C-alpha positions in Angstrom: 57.4 43.3 -20.7 55.9 39.7 -22.0 51.9 38.9 -21.8 51.3 35.1 -21.7 48.3 33.6 -23.8 45.3 33.4 -21.5 44.1 29.8 -21.7 40.4 29.6 -22.7 37.5 29.0 -20.1 36.9 24.9 -19.9 33.7 24.5 -21.1 31.7 23.4 -18.4 30.3 19.8 -18.0 27.3 18.5 -19.0 25.5 17.7 -16.0 22.9 14.4 -17.0 21.7 14.2 -13.0 20.6 18.0 -13.7 19.4 17.4 -17.2 17.0 14.6 -15.9 16.0 16.5 -13.1 14.4 19.3 -15.5 13.3 16.7 -17.8 10.8 15.1 -14.6 9.9 18.6 -13.6 8.9 19.5 -17.4 6.9 16.6 -18.1 5.1 15.9 -14.5 1.6 15.5 -14.6 0.1 18.3 -12.7 -1.8 18.0 -9.2 -5.5 19.3 -8.6 -8.2 18.4 -6.5 -12.4 18.8 -6.6 -13.3 21.0 -3.9 -17.1 21.4 -3.1 -18.5 24.4 -1.3 -21.1 24.5 0.3 -22.7 28.1 0.6 -19.7 30.1 -0.3 -19.5 33.8 0.3 -22.2 33.0 3.5 -21.3 32.7 7.3 -22.2 29.2 7.0 -19.8 28.3 3.9 -17.5 25.0 4.3 -15.6 23.7 1.6 -14.5 19.6 1.4 -11.9 18.0 -0.9 -14.1 15.0 -2.9 -11.4 14.0 -5.2 -7.7 14.4 -6.5 -6.8 14.3 -10.1 -3.6 14.7 -12.1 -3.7 16.5 -15.3 -1.3 16.1 -18.4 0.1 18.3 -21.1 -2.5 17.4 -23.4 -5.4 18.9 -21.0 -6.5 15.0 -20.2 -7.2 14.3 -16.7 -7.6 10.8 -14.3 -9.8 11.7 -11.1 -10.0 9.3 -8.4 -12.9 10.5 -5.8 -11.7 10.5 -1.8 -14.6 8.4 -0.9 -15.9 4.9 -3.0 -14.0 3.7 -6.1 -15.1 6.1 -8.7 -12.4 7.0 -10.9 -12.9 8.8 -14.8 -10.6 10.0 -17.4 -11.4 12.8 -19.1 -10.4 14.9 -22.0 -10.1 18.0 -20.1 -9.8 18.5 -16.4 -12.5 21.1 -16.2 -14.8 18.3 -17.2 -15.0 17.0 -13.6 -17.0 19.4 -12.3 -19.6 18.2 -14.0 -20.3 15.4 -11.6 -19.9 17.1 -8.6 -21.1 20.3 -6.8 -25.5 19.1 -8.3 -27.2 19.9 -5.1 -28.6 23.1 -4.1 -25.7 25.8 -1.9 -23.2 23.5 -3.3 -20.9 23.9 -6.3 -17.6 22.6 -7.2 -13.8 24.0 -8.8 -10.7 22.8 -9.2 -7.9 23.7 -7.0 -4.2 23.2 -8.6 -1.1 22.6 -6.8 2.2 23.4 -8.3 5.5 22.1 -8.6 6.9 21.9 -4.8 10.4 24.1 -4.7 13.4 23.5 -3.4 12.4 23.2 -0.1 9.0 20.9 -0.5 6.7 23.9 -0.6 3.6 23.9 -2.7 1.3 26.7 -3.7 -2.5 26.5 -4.6 -4.3 28.2 -7.2 -7.9 27.6 -7.7 -9.1 27.1 -11.4 
């Protein structure tokens, strides 16, 4: 019985488009909202998105208010809450959005 040598499996081709997609996903800034909560934990509770921001890998952030023309550049995204939620019964927090999945859905989580 003769056995023929098996040919080695071909190496997979480098997928440049996939590599670019991964690069973009890995380096993209993260999107977050600044939410003001009024009387959180009560029956009168309410919440409003008052600003949107981009957080970068070095923890810095750029934020723009929903109303008006206020903009901030911060060393840390978490510092933006100092500018909001300053009235009685009002607090502010960040809500981060995750990267959309393959179907375009995103999930949010509070910081």
